[in-house]
N, C-alpha and C positions, 0 to 999 in steps of 0.2 A: 730018511728021518732027519739026518744032520742038516741037509740043505733046507728042509722045511723049517727047522728050528732057526737057522740063520736068517731066512727070509722073514719069519715071524718077529725075530728080535729086531731086525732093521725097521720093520713097520712100527713096532712098539716104540722104538727110539724116536722115529720120525713123528709119531703121535705126540710125544712129549717134547717136541721141538728140540731134539738132540740129533746127533749124528756120530758116526764112527770115522776115525782117521788113523793113519799110521802113527805109532808112538815114536817120539823123538829118541834118537840114540843117546844113551846116558853120557857118553863121552862128549857129545856135542853140547849138551846142557852144561856139564861141568866146565867145559872149555870156555863157554860164554861167561859163566859165573866167575871163573878165574880172572878174566880180563876186566871184570867189574869190581874186583877187590879194592876197597877204598884205600887210597894213599894218604899218608900223613904229610901235610904241607907246612911250610914255614908260617903261613898266616893262620892264627888260631881260629877255631870255629866259634861263632857267636850265634845267638838265637834272635831272630826277628819275628815278632808276632807273639801271640799268647802262649801260655804253658798248657798246651793241649792242641786240639785241631786248629789248623790255620797258622801254626807257628812252624818255622823251618830253620835248620842250621845252615849257615853259609860261612865261607871264609871271611875273615875281617880284612877284606881287600876291596872296599867299597868306594874309596876316594875317586872322584872324577867319573863315576858312572852317572851318565846324564839322565837315564830313564829306566823304569821298570815296566815290562810288559807282562800283564797278569791275566791270561785267558782262563775263564772258569771262575765265576763269582758265586760265593756261598753266602751264608748269613754271618760270616766273620770277615772283616777286612783289616785285621790287626797287622798282618805282614805288610800290606800295601801302605797302611798309614805310617808305619815306622820308616818305610822307604821314602815316603813323601816328607816326613819330618827331617830326614837326612838331606833333603834338597833335591831329590829325584822327582822328575815328572813321572806320573804313574798312569798307564793306559790299561783299562780293564775292558773285557769283552765277554758277553754271554747273552745269547738269545732268549734264555729261559727266565730271566729276571728283568725287572723294570729299571733297577739301579743298584749300585753297590750298597753294602750293609752300612757303610759309614760315608761321610762326606769330608772332602778336603779340597782346598784351593788348587792343589796340584793334580787332582783326579780328573781324568777324561774317560767317559764311558761310551762304549759302542754296543748297541743291541744286536750282536751277531755272534754266531759260533765261529770257532777257529777250526779249520780243517785243510783238506788238500785242494779245494776249489774255491773260487770266489763267485758268489751269486747273491740272491736276495737274502738267504739265511746264513750263508757261510762266507768267510774270507780266509785267504791264506795268510800265514805269518808274514811273508814278504810284502804282500799288498798292505797289510795293516801297518807295518812299520814304515813303509814308504809314504803312506797317506798321513801318518801321524807325525813323522819327523823328516819332512822333505828337505833334502840337501845336507842332512847331518850325517856324520860318519863316526860319531863318538861311541864309546863303550856303553853297553846296555846290560840289563839283568833280565832274565826270563824266569818267571815262576808259573808253571803250567799244571793245572788240575782239570782235565777236560774229559774224564770218564771214558777212557778208551780211545779217544780220537788222537791221543798223543803220538801213536805210532805213524799214522798217515801224515800227521802234521810235520813231524821230524823228517820223514822221508821226502816230503814235497818242498821243504825249505832249502834254499840255496846255501851252498857252503859259504859263500860270501857273507850272508846274513848270520849264519851260525858263528862265524868268527868274530862278529861284533858283540856277541853275548859273552861277557867276561865270566859271569856265573850263570849257571842254568840249574834250576830246581824243578824236577818233574815228579809228579805222583803217577807211577805206572800201575795200571790196572790189569786184571786178567792174567797175572803172572803164572798162575797155576796151569794155564793153557800152553805154557812153554813145552809141555809134554805132548802136545798135538803138533805133529810135524809141519803142517801148513802154517799154523800160527807161529811156530818157532822161526820159520823162514822169514816171515814178516817182521817179527819183533827183534830178532837177532840183527837184521839189517838196519833197523832203526838204532839199536845200541851201537852197532859198528860205525854208523855215520856219526853219532855223538863222539865216539872214541877217536875219530880221526882228528878232532880239534880240541877235545876236552878229556879230562881224567876224573874219574869218580873219587870224591873225597869223603862222602858220607852216605850211609843208607840207614833208613829207619822204617821198620814195618809199621803200617797202619793197622791197629788192632780192631778195626771195624770188621775185618774178615779173619778167618783162621788160616792155617797152613795146610799144604798138601805134601804128603811124604810118599814118594815113589822111588824105587831103586836106591833107597838110602839117602836121597837128596830131599831136603825140606825146602819148600818154596812158599813163603807167605803170599797170599793172593794180591795184596795191595801194598806197595812200598814207596817211600819218598826217597829220591836220589838227588844228591847234590854234586854238580860237576864244576870244575874250575878249568878255565882255558889253559892250554898247555904252556903258552908263553908266560903265564903268571905263576906257574907251578915250580916250586923248589921242593923236590922230593926229600922227605926225611924218613923213608921207610914206609911201612904199612900201618894203617889204623888197626889196633888190636883190642880196643876197649869198646865193647857194645853191651848195653846201650851207653851212649855218651852221657856224661852228667847233665847235659842240657836237654836230653831227650825226655819227652813226656808222652803218655798214652793219648791217643786221639779220642777214645771213648771210654766208657766205664766198664767195657768188657774185659775179659782176661788179657793180661799183658802178653804180647807176642815179642819174643826176643829174636834178634837176627840170628838165624842158624849159622853154624860154623862153616858151611859150604860157601857162604857169601863173603867171607873175609879171610885174610891171611893170619891164622891163629897160631902158627908155629914159626 
């Protein structure tokens, strides 16, 4: 009877487009979170973009950044516009839209998705930057919101290019799936690659989704992470104030506060 029930359960899960996997060890999950604890740096955090969705906190270390690369175009381009107003060239990419939500003389739009391969619909981050800024070696800024493709994009990007991004802002999706061991392996490697060259300086949960609590660890499903390149970082301890005074909800849904597992609170 037990075997029949297991078989029936698997068939039912498959019917609803789901599946079962090994659950990730709690210690592995917490170890990853510990390495992502935001560090307080000498450059104060400022907000670029609107007070809501599409605005992000970055260190006030923007001088001489030549360009912002922003894959994932929504109906708000406030962050990109403020980067352009600071004198950065801004490159935007998204196959799902015809153009950015706003216009600016410094904007260049490419109608393709960003991912791990280059073809008719996708292009890699390396190919995009090389095509956009041939011969340049200046510092760049990356702001990426690409609905789950961020993991493969980070893993397929060369370390040489990663080191050109002084500041990296990524909205990470599917974080609740860190409890699925196969997904944890993929996601943790992407985070580890980021942490080879950068340090996390801010995390903000996007309240478009709620949190998942397993084994006493709360994981918001979608969060915005800001990273600063290690050679620009002067550590002043850990960030302990969440939300930051410049943080704002992304939606009108209930506010999601960053759980204590995600930062050094003692």
